[in-house]
Structure formats: C-alpha cells, structure tokens
C-alpha positions in Angstrom: 180.8 171.6 29.1 180.5 175.0 30.3 180.4 176.1 34.2 176.7 175.9 35.0 175.8 178.3 37.8 172.7 177.9 40.3 171.1 179.8 43.5 170.1 177.8 46.4 167.5 179.1 49.1 168.4 178.6 52.5 165.3 178.3 55.4 165.4 179.7 59.0 163.6 178.9 62.5 161.5 181.8 64.4 161.9 181.7 67.8 159.2 183.4 68.2 156.4 181.0 67.9 158.8 178.0 66.3 157.4 178.3 62.9 160.3 175.9 60.9 161.7 175.8 57.3 160.9 179.5 56.5 162.2 180.3 53.5 165.5 182.6 53.0 163.1 185.5 50.9 161.1 186.2 53.8 162.4 188.7 56.4 159.4 188.2 58.4 157.7 185.2 60.3 154.7 184.1 58.1 153.3 182.8 60.6 153.5 185.4 63.8 155.3 188.5 61.8 158.0 188.5 63.7 161.2 189.9 62.0 164.3 188.0 61.5 166.8 189.2 63.7 170.5 188.5 64.3 169.8 187.3 67.7 168.6 183.8 68.1 170.1 182.0 65.6 167.6 183.1 63.3 170.3 183.8 61.0 171.5 180.8 60.7 170.4 179.2 57.9 170.0 175.6 56.7 170.6 174.4 53.6 170.1 171.0 53.4 172.3 168.1 52.3 174.5 167.8 49.4 175.7 164.6 47.1 178.4 162.7 48.4 180.0 162.4 45.1 179.8 165.8 43.5 179.1 168.1 46.3 176.3 169.1 44.9 173.5 170.1 46.6 169.9 168.3 46.8 167.6 171.2 46.8 166.2 172.8 43.6 167.9 175.7 42.4 166.0 179.3 42.9 164.1 180.3 39.6 161.4 182.7 41.0 162.2 186.4 40.1 162.0 188.1 43.8 163.6 185.2 45.5 166.3 185.9 42.6 166.0 189.7 43.3 166.6 189.1 47.0 169.8 187.0 46.3 171.6 189.7 44.3 171.2 192.4 46.8 174.4 191.9 48.0 175.2 190.7 52.1 171.9 191.5 54.7 172.7 194.1 57.2 170.7 194.4 60.7 169.0 198.0 62.1 170.7 199.3 64.9 168.0 200.5 66.6 165.3 197.6 66.4 167.5 194.7 65.3 165.7 193.3 62.0 167.7 192.0 59.0 167.3 193.9 55.8 168.1 193.0 52.3 171.8 194.7 51.4 170.4 197.2 48.8 167.9 198.9 50.9 169.1 202.3 52.6 166.5 202.3 55.3 165.3 199.8 57.7 162.0 197.7 56.6 160.7 197.3 59.9 161.1 201.1 61.8 162.4 202.9 58.9 165.8 204.0 60.8 168.6 204.8 58.1 171.4 202.8 57.3 174.5 203.5 59.5 177.9 202.7 59.1 177.9 200.7 62.2 175.0 198.8 60.9 175.9 194.9 61.1 176.0 192.4 58.5 175.6 188.6 57.9 179.0 187.5 56.6 180.0 185.4 53.8 181.2 182.2 54.0 184.4 181.8 51.8 184.5 178.3 52.2 182.3 175.6 50.9 178.7 175.9 52.7 178.6 172.0 53.8 181.2 169.5 53.9 180.2 165.9 51.9 178.6 164.1 54.9 181.2 161.7 56.9 181.0 158.0 56.8 178.0 155.8 59.1 179.4 155.7 62.5 179.7 151.9 63.6 177.0 150.8 65.8 177.5 152.4 69.2 176.5 149.0 70.9 178.9 146.7 69.0 182.1 149.3 69.7 181.0 149.3 73.4 181.0 145.8 73.6 184.4 145.0 71.9 185.7 147.6 74.6 184.6 146.2 77.1 186.1 142.7 76.2 189.5 144.0 75.5 189.5 146.1 79.0 188.3 142.8 80.6 191.6 141.1 78.9 193.7 143.7 79.3 192.5 144.1 83.0 192.8 140.1 83.7 196.5 139.9 82.0 197.5 143.1 84.3 196.6 141.3 87.1 198.3 137.8 86.5 201.3 139.8 85.3 201.0 141.9 89.0 200.5 138.9 91.0 203.1 136.2 89.2 206.1 139.2 89.7 205.1 139.3 93.7 207.8 137.2 95.6 208.5 136.4 99.1 211.5 134.6 100.6 212.5 131.8 102.1 215.9 129.8 103.5 216.9 126.6 101.4 219.3 124.6 102.2 222.3 122.7 100.4 221.5 118.9 100.1 224.6 117.9 97.7 227.0 118.6 95.6 227.8 117.2 91.8 231.0 117.4 90.1 232.0 115.4 86.6 235.3 115.8 84.5 236.2 114.5 81.0 239.9 114.4 79.6 239.9 114.0 75.9 243.7 112.8 74.7 244.1 113.6 70.9 246.5 112.7 68.7 247.8 114.6 65.6 247.8 111.6 63.1 247.6 111.0 59.6 243.8 110.8 57.5 242.9 109.7 54.1 240.4 113.2 52.7 238.2 114.3 49.4 238.7 117.8 48.1 238.4 119.3 44.6 241.4 119.2 42.9 241.5 123.2 42.0 241.4 123.8 45.8 244.1 121.2 46.7 247.6 122.5 46.5 250.7 119.7 47.8 252.0 121.2 51.2 253.7 119.5 53.5 252.8 118.8 57.6 254.1 119.7 60.5 253.8 118.2 63.4 252.6 119.6 67.1 255.3 120.8 69.9 253.4 120.6 73.3 250.4 120.2 71.5 250.3 123.1 68.8 252.1 125.1 66.1 250.6 122.2 63.7 250.2 121.9 60.3 247.9 119.6 58.7 249.4 119.7 55.0 248.3 118.1 51.8 250.0 115.0 50.3 249.9 112.1 48.0 246.8 113.4 45.5 245.8 110.4 43.9 242.2 109.1 42.5 241.0 111.8 41.1 237.6 111.4 39.5 234.8 113.4 37.7 231.9 114.3 40.0 229.4 116.8 40.3 230.0 119.7 41.9 226.8 121.9 41.3 224.8 123.6 38.8 224.6 126.4 36.5 221.8 128.2 34.5 222.7 128.6 30.7 220.6 130.5 28.2 218.1 128.4 26.3 216.5 130.6 24.0 213.4 133.2 24.8 209.6 133.0 26.2 207.0 135.0 25.8 205.6 136.0 29.4 202.5 138.4 30.2 201.7 140.2 33.6 198.5 141.7 34.5 198.3 144.8 35.6 196.1 148.3 36.3 196.6 152.0 35.1 194.3 154.8 35.8 192.5 155.8 32.4 189.9 158.8 31.7 186.8 157.1 31.7 184.3 160.2 30.5 183.4 163.3 32.9 181.6 163.7 36.3 180.3 167.0 37.8 181.7 168.5 40.9 180.4 171.4 42.7 181.6 174.3 44.9 179.2 176.1 47.3 179.8 179.6 48.8 177.3 181.4 51.2 175.8 184.7 50.4 175.7 186.4 53.5 171.5 186.8 52.5 170.0 183.3 53.3 171.0 182.3 49.7 173.8 179.9 48.4 175.6 180.2 45.1 176.5 176.9 43.4 179.2 176.7 41.1 179.4 172.9 38.7 182.0 171.5 36.5 182.3 168.8 34.3 185.9 167.4 35.0 188.0 164.2 33.7 187.0 160.8 35.4 189.3 158.2 35.8 189.0 154.7 36.4 190.8 151.5 37.1 192.3 149.9 33.6 193.0 146.6 33.5 196.2 145.2 30.9 198.7 142.2 30.0 202.0 143.5 29.7 204.1 141.4 27.8 207.7 140.9 26.9 209.8 138.3 26.0 212.5 137.1 28.1 215.7 135.2 28.2 214.7 131.4 29.0 217.2 129.4 30.7 218.0 126.1 32.0 219.5 124.0 34.8 222.6 122.4 33.8 225.1 120.0 36.0 228.5 121.4 36.5 231.0 118.4 37.3 235.0 119.1 38.4 237.6 116.8 39.1 237.5 115.1 42.8 240.5 113.7 44.4 241.3 111.7 47.2 244.8 113.1 49.4 246.3 112.6 52.9 246.4 114.9 55.6 246.9 115.2 59.4 244.1 116.1 61.9 243.7 115.5 65.5 241.2 112.7 66.2 240.2 111.4 69.7 241.5 107.7 70.4 241.2 107.7 74.5 238.8 109.5 77.2 238.4 108.8 80.6 235.9 110.5 83.0 235.3 110.8 86.6 232.5 112.1 89.1 232.2 112.7 92.6 228.9 113.4 94.8 229.9 116.4 98.0 233.6 116.1 97.3 236.4 118.0 95.9 236.6 117.7 91.8 239.3 115.8 90.6 241.3 115.4 86.7 241.1 111.8 85.8 244.7 110.9 84.9 245.7 109.6 81.0 249.4 109.5 80.0 250.3 111.5 76.4 252.9 110.8 73.3 254.7 113.9 71.7 251.6 113.7 68.8 248.9 113.9 71.6 247.5 116.7 73.5 244.4 116.7 76.3 240.7 118.3 75.7 239.2 118.9 78.5 235.7 119.6 80.0 234.0 119.8 83.3 230.4 120.3 85.4 229.6 121.1 88.0 225.8 121.1 89.9 224.5 122.0 93.5 220.7 121.3 94.3 219.1 123.6 97.0 216.4 122.1 98.6 213.7 124.9 100.3 210.1 124.5 101.0 207.4 126.1 99.8 203.8 124.6 99.6 205.7 121.3 99.6 209.3 119.9 99.7 211.0 121.5 96.0 214.8 121.6 95.0 216.4 124.5 92.8 219.7 123.4 91.0 222.5 125.8 90.4 225.4 125.1 87.8 228.3 126.9 88.5 231.2 128.2 86.1 234.1 126.9 87.0 235.7 124.7 90.2 236.3 127.7 92.6 233.1 128.7 92.2 231.4 125.2 92.9 233.8 125.1 95.9 232.0 128.0 97.5 229.2 126.0 98.1 229.1 123.3 101.4 226.9 120.6 102.3 224.3 122.0 104.7 225.0 125.5 103.8 221.9 127.3 104.6 220.7 129.6 101.4 218.3 132.8 101.1 216.0 132.3 98.1 213.5 134.6 96.7 210.7 132.5 94.8 208.2 134.2 93.2 204.4 133.5 92.2 205.3 132.0 89.2 207.5 129.3 90.8 210.9 131.4 89.4 213.7 131.3 91.8 216.6 133.4 92.6 219.5 132.2 94.8 220.3 135.8 97.3 223.7 135.8 98.4 224.6 138.8 100.6 223.1 142.1 98.1 223.9 139.7 95.3 221.7 137.9 93.4 222.5 134.4 91.4 
C-alpha cells in the first residue's frame, strides 16, 4: 500500500490561568487570552501516546482546514518585543504588530521521532525492595561469618607423642603367566635384573590361543528415513509501521507504511541416512610366559617416642626392596577444652626435629583451623 500521511495536533498548557490541553492552533489561551510564549514551557507540546507495535499515534489526524493551514505555515517564531508566538508565514507579530526581525527566535523542529514506544511496566517496587533487603541480609550474614571465622588467636601447645611406621616389601623377579592379543605379542627373551634393576620382562612360550570377543564395530545396515522439527522465519503478511516528526509549530507529521511481517513457521526437515548395527569383533587371545616383580615378603616396625629404624629382610640375586614410611607428631593444646593437632612430617629428618614435651606456638582460627608457627615459618 502507498505511504499514508497524517497531521497530528499537539496541546499546550497556559501558565497564567492553568488551563490545560489547549489545541496548538490556538496561539492565545481561550480562557484568559494570554498569548502563548516561549517561556514557562507553554511551547512544550504534548502529542499523546503511540501504539507500541506500529509506532502510530493514538490521536486522530487533523482534518480541519484551519488547523491544516496552521500546520503548513512553517516553524513558529517569537516576537523580540512581547515574546508572543506567531505563524511561520506571518510577517509581523499578531500581538503587538512588531515586524519580524532576523533575530526572532523560532521553535525548532525535531529531526528525531517525537515519541518512543512506551517502556515495559516496571516490576512492583515493593517486590524489588523486599528481595533487595533479603539479598543484603544474606550477604551481610555471610560476610560477618567469614570475618569472624578468619580471626585467630595464638596459643602454646606441647608435643605429646611422636609415632612412626616403616614397612619393607621384598619383591622378586619371577616367571608368571598372562594373556594377551596375538597381534600384540612378539617373542622376546627376558633379561634378569642386576642389583634390582635393568630387567626386561620378555615374552615366551605363546600358547593356548582361542577366539574371544575383543570389541564391537558399527556396520552399515541399509538406510532409514529421519525427520527433525525445525523453525524458520517466513513472511506472513504486512504490518503498519509509522514514524513521526515535529513540525516546530505544535503539529506533528506522521508517515505510515506497510512493511513485511515475519512469523515463525515449524516444518519437518526429513532425509535418508545410513543405518548402522553393532557387531562383535573377535580375535585370538593367547597365554604366554613373562617375568614380573611380585611381592613375596614384607616386614613392618613401628614405634612411639623413639628414633625410627628399618626392619631387616634378606634378599637374593633376583630380589629388590621397596620401602614405605609414615610419621605422626601429636600436639596437645588447650582452647575451650583439651584439643589435639596432628602433623605428618614428610621425611625422617623433619620427624626427628620434633621432641617429646617441646613447646609449640600455634595459631587457631575461630573456625578451628590450626597453624603451627615455627619462628617466622608456618606449617
């Protein structure tokens, strides 16, 4: 459809007698005859609301010939002597008959749309305020707990016991039987260790090969017709869209056009694709001989308030020893009752630095976490 044009008339409020909603065609107040002037916001016109979807003014267009003539007269100008507003095509002031001068002020046009679509209604203030207070309360409580828990105080503890456990494992490099897939087995002679190292496991006596399932595979098994529901944007008619421009004289020019309207349309996207089935994969599994480190003996010793020592185990030419150690230092202290803090030194030298009855400075937080202070060093 063709472009449609309408003239919308604005209204103004008299600041002398407070008469409101005076049509723009009236340059003086109908109640008190006060001329409309630039000051006092009398030349700030109200044009009403607009439709949010189309941008079209909710007011009726002007059809009165007198009003249309006033709109076509051009931008209003204000008299330099009395301040009254005048039609754009008037050569002299209608109020005091002074001639229009080059310095006469005008009511500027608005190059932008006169009214923006109304914003969405705000959320109820009471609900927002309620949840704001709830959030602030939760945050304040959390911050208070963190600050309180991070505070600490110093106490002096005492080493109440030192404990150690040491374990020695004897492993021997001996022949064992294992199973493996035939394509991964290569006959390799073993090599015995020297001083517990340098060994090669080897693969010998491959035998008793049987067929077993090794896995699965996907095999093409024809085709299948599959459909997927999708959506797309399609034109579904037209819709009216309007723009507005103030004319600088209390009137507004509105232009409306029909533009394509788009909607979401659901459709089925169908195609043929390859169908697959799962099939087992079989291969040969065989038994073979090899060598591996196998634990054959272990000894463990532990002690309390004494120097640690290793248990003794004799070894052969194909043996090796594997050692494990664990240390514990217990520190007793008083803080709202008798309590204990446990340390686990990483090695023997660190363990031996702790002595029975030794005083230990501690830092205890309100949450109960304990830090051992050793001079300037924290543990």
